[in-house]
N, CA, C and O atoms as a GROMACS GRO file, in nm:
protein
  336
    1MET      N    1  10.060  11.276   8.978
    1MET     CA    2  10.116  11.215   9.098
    1MET      C    3  10.227  11.120   9.056
    1MET      O    4  10.218  11.054   8.952
    2GLY      N    5  10.332  11.112   9.138
    2GLY     CA    6  10.444  11.026   9.108
    2GLY      C    7  10.408  10.879   9.112
    2GLY      O    8  10.317  10.838   9.184
    3GLN      N    9  10.481  10.799   9.033
    3GLN     CA   10  10.463  10.655   9.033
    3GLN      C   11  10.535  10.599   9.154
    3GLN      O   12  10.653  10.627   9.176
    4VAL      N   13  10.465  10.519   9.233
    4VAL     CA   14  10.520  10.466   9.358
    4VAL      C   15  10.528  10.314   9.348
    4VAL      O   16  10.433  10.246   9.310
    5ARG      N   17  10.645  10.263   9.384
    5ARG     CA   18  10.668  10.119   9.390
    5ARG      C   19  10.724  10.088   9.528
    5ARG      O   20  10.808  10.161   9.579
    6ILE      N   21  10.675   9.980   9.589
    6ILE     CA   22  10.722   9.942   9.721
    6ILE      C   23  10.754   9.792   9.722
    6ILE      O   24  10.671   9.708   9.687
    7TYR      N   25  10.876   9.763   9.762
    7TYR     CA   26  10.921   9.624   9.777
    7TYR      C   27  10.892   9.582   9.921
    7TYR      O   28  10.927   9.653  10.016
    8THR      N   29  10.829   9.467   9.937
    8THR     CA   30  10.784   9.422  10.069
    8THR      C   31  10.810   9.273  10.088
    8THR      O   32  10.848   9.202   9.995
    9THR      N   33  10.788   9.228  10.211
    9THR     CA   34  10.774   9.085  10.240
    9THR      C   35  10.642   9.068  10.314
    9THR      O   36  10.586   9.163  10.369
   10SER      N   37  10.593   8.945  10.313
   10SER     CA   38  10.462   8.919  10.371
   10SER      C   39  10.461   8.928  10.524
   10SER      O   40  10.354   8.946  10.583
   11TYR      N   41  10.576   8.916  10.588
   11TYR     CA   42  10.582   8.909  10.734
   11TYR      C   43  10.637   9.036  10.800
   11TYR      O   44  10.659   9.037  10.921
   12CYS      N   45  10.660   9.140  10.725
   12CYS     CA   46  10.727   9.261  10.775
   12CYS      C   47  10.627   9.364  10.829
   12CYS      O   48  10.545   9.416  10.753
   13PRO      N   49  10.633   9.396  10.959
   13PRO     CA   50  10.542   9.497  11.013
   13PRO      C   51  10.569   9.637  10.958
   13PRO      O   52  10.477   9.717  10.947
   14TYR      N   53  10.694   9.667  10.924
   14TYR     CA   54  10.725   9.798  10.867
   14TYR      C   55  10.668   9.811  10.725
   14TYR      O   56  10.631   9.920  10.682
   15CYS      N   57  10.661   9.699  10.655
   15CYS     CA   58  10.600   9.700  10.522
   15CYS      C   59  10.451   9.732  10.534
   15CYS      O   60  10.398   9.812  10.457
   16ARG      N   61  10.385   9.669  10.630
   16ARG     CA   62  10.242   9.696  10.651
   16ARG      C   63  10.222   9.843  10.689
   16ARG      O   64  10.128   9.907  10.642
   17ALA      N   65  10.309   9.896  10.774
   17ALA     CA   66  10.297  10.036  10.816
   17ALA      C   67  10.321  10.130  10.698
   17ALA      O   68  10.252  10.231  10.685
   18ALA      N   69  10.417  10.099  10.614
   18ALA     CA   70  10.445  10.183  10.497
   18ALA      C   71  10.327  10.184  10.401
   18ALA      O   72  10.288  10.289  10.350
   19LYS      N   73  10.269  10.067  10.377
   19LYS     CA   74  10.152  10.061  10.289
   19LYS      C   75  10.035  10.137  10.349
   19LYS      O   76   9.961  10.204  10.277
   20ALA      N   77  10.016  10.127  10.480
   20ALA     CA   78   9.908  10.200  10.547
   20ALA      C   79   9.929  10.351  10.532
   20ALA      O   80   9.834  10.425  10.508
   21LEU      N   81  10.053  10.396  10.547
   21LEU     CA   82  10.083  10.539  10.529
   21LEU      C   83  10.047  10.584  10.388
   21LEU      O   84   9.984  10.688  10.370
   22LEU      N   85  10.086  10.508  10.289
   22LEU     CA   86  10.055  10.543  10.151
   22LEU      C   87   9.904  10.542  10.126
   22LEU      O   88   9.852  10.628  10.056
   23ARG      N   89   9.836  10.444  10.182
   23ARG     CA   90   9.690  10.438  10.163
   23ARG      C   91   9.620  10.556  10.231
   23ARG      O   92   9.525  10.611  10.176
   24ARG      N   93   9.669  10.595  10.350
   24ARG     CA   94   9.610  10.712  10.418
   24ARG      C   95   9.624  10.837  10.333
   24ARG      O   96   9.539  10.926  10.338
   25LYS      N   97   9.731  10.843  10.256
   25LYS     CA   98   9.754  10.959  10.171
   25LYS      C   99   9.688  10.940  10.034
   25LYS      O  100   9.705  11.024   9.945
   26ALA      N  101   9.612  10.832  10.017
   26ALA     CA  102   9.542  10.801   9.892
   26ALA      C  103   9.640  10.790   9.775
   26ALA      O  104   9.612  10.837   9.664
   27VAL      N  105   9.753  10.725   9.801
   27VAL     CA  106   9.855  10.705   9.699
   27VAL      C  107   9.840  10.564   9.642
   27VAL      O  108   9.839  10.466   9.716
   28GLN      N  109   9.827  10.556   9.511
   28GLN     CA  110   9.827  10.426   9.446
   28GLN      C  111   9.972  10.381   9.433
   28GLN      O  112  10.060  10.461   9.404
   29PHE      N  113   9.995  10.252   9.456
   29PHE     CA  114  10.132  10.203   9.447
   29PHE      C  115  10.134  10.062   9.392
   29PHE      O  116  10.036   9.988   9.399
   30GLU      N  117  10.248  10.027   9.337
   30GLU     CA  118  10.274   9.891   9.291
   30GLU      C  119  10.352   9.822   9.402
   30GLU      O  120  10.458   9.871   9.444
   31GLU      N  121  10.302   9.710   9.448
   31GLU     CA  122  10.371   9.634   9.552
   31GLU      C  123  10.442   9.516   9.488
   31GLU      O  124  10.384   9.440   9.410
   32ILE      N  125  10.569   9.501   9.523
   32ILE     CA  126  10.648   9.388   9.476
   32ILE      C  127  10.690   9.308   9.598
   32ILE      O  128  10.772   9.352   9.678
   33ASP      N  129  10.632   9.190   9.612
   33ASP     CA  130  10.658   9.103   9.727
   33ASP      C  131  10.781   9.018   9.697
   33ASP      O  132  10.781   8.936   9.605
   34VAL      N  133  10.886   9.038   9.776
   34VAL     CA  134  11.012   8.966   9.755
   34VAL      C  135  11.028   8.850   9.853
   34VAL      O  136  11.137   8.793   9.865
   35THR      N  137  10.921   8.814   9.923
   35THR     CA  138  10.928   8.712  10.028
   35THR      C  139  10.998   8.584   9.981
   35THR      O  140  11.091   8.538  10.046
   36ASP      N  141  10.954   8.529   9.872
   36ASP     CA  142  11.006   8.400   9.825
   36ASP      C  143  11.073   8.412   9.688
   36ASP      O  144  11.075   8.315   9.612
   37ASP      N  145  11.125   8.529   9.657
   37ASP     CA  146  11.183   8.549   9.524
   37ASP      C  147  11.320   8.615   9.535
   37ASP      O  148  11.330   8.738   9.542
   38PRO      N  149  11.426   8.535   9.538
   38PRO     CA  150  11.561   8.590   9.551
   38PRO      C  151  11.599   8.685   9.438
   38PRO      O  152  11.676   8.779   9.460
   39GLN      N  153  11.546   8.664   9.318
   39GLN     CA  154  11.578   8.753   9.206
   39GLN      C  155  11.518   8.891   9.228
   39GLN      O  156  11.584   8.992   9.204
   40LEU      N  157  11.393   8.896   9.273
   40LEU     CA  158  11.331   9.026   9.300
   40LEU      C  159  11.400   9.096   9.417
   40LEU      O  160  11.416   9.218   9.415
   41ARG      N  161  11.440   9.020   9.518
   41ARG     CA  162  11.512   9.080   9.631
   41ARG      C  163  11.646   9.137   9.584
   41ARG      O  164  11.685   9.246   9.625
   42ALA      N  165  11.715   9.063   9.498
   42ALA     CA  166  11.842   9.112   9.444
   42ALA      C  167  11.821   9.239   9.362
   42ALA      O  168  11.902   9.332   9.368
   43GLU      N  169  11.711   9.244   9.285
   43GLU     CA  170  11.677   9.364   9.209
   43GLU      C  171  11.656   9.483   9.303
   43GLU      O  172  11.707   9.592   9.279
   44MET      N  173  11.579   9.459   9.411
   44MET     CA  174  11.553   9.565   9.510
   44MET      C  175  11.684   9.614   9.570
   44MET      O  176  11.706   9.735   9.582
   45GLU      N  177  11.771   9.521   9.609
   45GLU     CA  178  11.898   9.559   9.671
   45GLU      C  179  11.986   9.637   9.575
   45GLU      O  180  12.053   9.732   9.616
   46LYS      N  181  11.986   9.599   9.449
   46LYS     CA  182  12.065   9.671   9.348
   46LYS      C  183  12.013   9.813   9.328
   46LYS      O  184  12.090   9.908   9.321
   47LEU      N  185  11.881   9.826   9.320
   47LEU     CA  186  11.821   9.957   9.294
   47LEU      C  187  11.829  10.050   9.414
   47LEU      O  188  11.850  10.171   9.399
   48SER      N  189  11.812   9.994   9.534
   48SER     CA  190  11.806  10.078   9.654
   48SER      C  191  11.939  10.087   9.728
   48SER      O  192  11.961  10.178   9.807
   49ARG      N  193  12.027   9.990   9.701
   49ARG     CA  194  12.154   9.977   9.773
   49ARG      C  195  12.131   9.952   9.922
   49ARG      O  196  12.213   9.987  10.007
   50ARG      N  197  12.017   9.890   9.952
   50ARG     CA  198  11.981   9.851  10.088
   50ARG      C  199  11.928   9.709  10.084
   50ARG      O  200  11.877   9.662   9.982
   51MET      N  201  11.942   9.641  10.198
   51MET     CA  202  11.901   9.501  10.204
   51MET      C  203  11.771   9.479  10.281
   51MET      O  204  11.721   9.366  10.286
   52THR      N  205  11.716   9.584  10.339
   52THR     CA  206  11.597   9.569  10.423
   52THR      C  207  11.471   9.609  10.348
   52THR      O  208  11.475   9.684  10.250
   53VAL      N  209  11.360   9.558  10.395
   53VAL     CA  210  11.229   9.596  10.342
   53VAL      C  211  11.155   9.674  10.449
   53VAL      O  212  11.182   9.655  10.568
   54PRO      N  213  11.064   9.759  10.410
   54PRO     CA  214  11.028   9.793  10.274
   54PRO      C  215  11.132   9.886  10.211
   54PRO      O  216  11.209   9.952  10.280
   55GLN      N  217  11.130   9.889  10.080
   55GLN     CA  218  11.203   9.989  10.005
   55GLN      C  219  11.102  10.056   9.914
   55GLN      O  220  11.031   9.990   9.837
   56ILE      N  221  11.096  10.188   9.924
   56ILE     CA  222  10.995  10.266   9.852
   56ILE      C  223  11.064  10.352   9.747
   56ILE      O  224  11.167  10.414   9.772
   57PHE      N  225  11.006  10.353   9.628
   57PHE     CA  226  11.058  10.432   9.517
   57PHE      C  227  10.947  10.523   9.466
   57PHE      O  228  10.832  10.482   9.453
   58ILE      N  229  10.982  10.646   9.438
   58ILE     CA  230  10.890  10.741   9.376
   58ILE      C  231  10.953  10.783   9.245
   58ILE      O  232  11.064  10.837   9.243
   59ASP      N  233  10.883  10.759   9.136
   59ASP     CA  234  10.935  10.786   9.002
   59ASP      C  235  11.074  10.727   8.983
   59ASP      O  236  11.162  10.789   8.924
   60GLY      N  237  11.092  10.605   9.034
   60GLY     CA  238  11.216  10.533   9.016
   60GLY      C  239  11.329  10.570   9.111
   60GLY      O  240  11.435  10.507   9.109
   61GLU      N  241  11.307  10.671   9.194
   61GLU     CA  242  11.410  10.715   9.288
   61GLU      C  243  11.383  10.656   9.426
   61GLU      O  244  11.272  10.666   9.477
   62PRO      N  245  11.485  10.595   9.488
   62PRO     CA  246  11.463  10.538   9.621
   62PRO      C  247  11.449  10.646   9.727
   62PRO      O  248  11.526  10.742   9.731
   63ILE      N  249  11.349  10.629   9.813
   63ILE     CA  250  11.335  10.722   9.926
   63ILE      C  251  11.363  10.652  10.058
   63ILE      O  252  11.365  10.717  10.162
   64GLY      N  253  11.384  10.520  10.054
   64GLY     CA  254  11.414  10.446  10.177
   64GLY      C  255  11.297  10.363  10.221
   64GLY      O  256  11.212  10.322  10.141
   65GLY      N  257  11.294  10.338  10.351
   65GLY     CA  258  11.192  10.251  10.409
   65GLY      C  259  11.083  10.330  10.480
   65GLY      O  260  11.062  10.448  10.454
   66TYR      N  261  11.016  10.260  10.571
   66TYR     CA  262  10.903  10.322  10.640
   66TYR      C  263  10.944  10.443  10.722
   66TYR      O  264  10.880  10.548  10.712
   67ASP      N  265  11.050  10.431  10.801
   67ASP     CA  266  11.092  10.545  10.884
   67ASP      C  267  11.125  10.666  10.798
   67ASP      O  268  11.092  10.779  10.833
   68ASP      N  269  11.190  10.641  10.685
   68ASP     CA  270  11.224  10.750  10.594
   68ASP      C  271  11.098  10.816  10.537
   68ASP      O  272  11.088  10.938  10.530
   69ALA      N  273  11.002  10.733  10.496
   69ALA     CA  274  10.877  10.786  10.441
   69ALA      C  275  10.801  10.866  10.546
   69ALA      O  276  10.743  10.970  10.515
   70GLN      N  277  10.802  10.816  10.669
   70GLN     CA  278  10.732  10.886  10.777
   70GLN      C  279  10.796  11.023  10.802
   70GLN      O  280  10.725  11.122  10.821
   71GLU      N  281  10.929  11.029  10.803
   71GLU     CA  282  10.998  11.156  10.821
   71GLU      C  283  10.969  11.253  10.706
   71GLU      O  284  10.947  11.372  10.728
   72LEU      N  285  10.969  11.200  10.584
   72LEU     CA  286  10.938  11.284  10.469
   72LEU      C  287  10.795  11.337  10.477
   72LEU      O  288  10.769  11.452  10.442
   73ASP      N  289  10.704  11.254  10.524
   73ASP     CA  290  10.565  11.296  10.538
   73ASP      C  291  10.553  11.406  10.644
   73ASP      O  292  10.483  11.505  10.622
   74ALA      N  293  10.620  11.389  10.756
   74ALA     CA  294  10.613  11.487  10.865
   74ALA      C  295  10.667  11.623  10.821
   74ALA      O  296  10.619  11.727  10.867
   75SER      N  297  10.766  11.622  10.733
   75SER     CA  298  10.826  11.748  10.688
   75SER      C  299  10.753  11.810  10.569
   75SER      O  300  10.781  11.923  10.532
   76GLY      N  301  10.659  11.735  10.509
   76GLY     CA  302  10.589  11.783  10.391
   76GLY      C  303  10.659  11.747  10.262
   76GLY      O  304  10.605  11.771  10.154
   77GLU      N  305  10.777  11.691  10.272
   77GLU     CA  306  10.856  11.657  10.153
   77GLU      C  307  10.795  11.541  10.074
   77GLU      O  308  10.810  11.535   9.952
   78LEU      N  309  10.727  11.451  10.143
   78LEU     CA  310  10.666  11.338  10.072
   78LEU      C  311  10.564  11.388   9.971
   78LEU      O  312  10.559  11.339   9.858
   79ASP      N  313  10.482  11.484  10.011
   79ASP     CA  314  10.382  11.538   9.917
   79ASP      C  315  10.449  11.602   9.797
   79ASP      O  316  10.401  11.588   9.685
   80ARG      N  317  10.561  11.672   9.819
   80ARG     CA  318  10.633  11.733   9.706
   80ARG      C  319  10.685  11.626   9.612
   80ARG      O  320  10.673  11.638   9.490
   81LEU      N  321  10.744  11.519   9.668
   81LEU     CA  322  10.795  11.411   9.585
   81LEU      C  323  10.685  11.342   9.507
   81LEU      O  324  10.708  11.294   9.396
   82LEU      N  325  10.565  11.336   9.565
   82LEU     CA  326  10.450  11.274   9.499
   82LEU      C  327  10.387  11.366   9.395
   82LEU      O  328  10.297  11.325   9.322
   83GLY      N  329  10.433  11.489   9.389
   83GLY     CA  330  10.379  11.583   9.291
   83GLY      C  331  10.248  11.645   9.331
   83GLY      O  332  10.165  11.677   9.246
   84ARG      N  333  10.229  11.662   9.461
   84ARG     CA  334  10.104  11.722   9.512
   84ARG      C  335  10.121  11.867   9.538
   84ARG      O  336  10.027  11.934   9.582
   0.00000   0.00000   0.00000
C-alpha cells in the first residue's frame, strides 16, 4: 500500500473529512499538523503548490485536498494510487 501523508490544521472540517475517508478505507497515514508551524506550512505549500489544507500525498505525489480525494475514490482511482 502507498505511503500516505496528510497536512492538516486542527480547526479544518475538510481535514477531518479527509482523515475520516482514509480511515474508512483502512489507510494508515502520517498526519502533519501545520496549525501553529509556519515552517511546516511553507513545506506543504512548496510540495503541493497549494496554500489550503488538507493536502494529501501518496508516495510523495500530491493528490490535492478532500474534494480531490473524494473524486478519486468515487472513480476507483484512489485505490489504484494506494496500490490496492
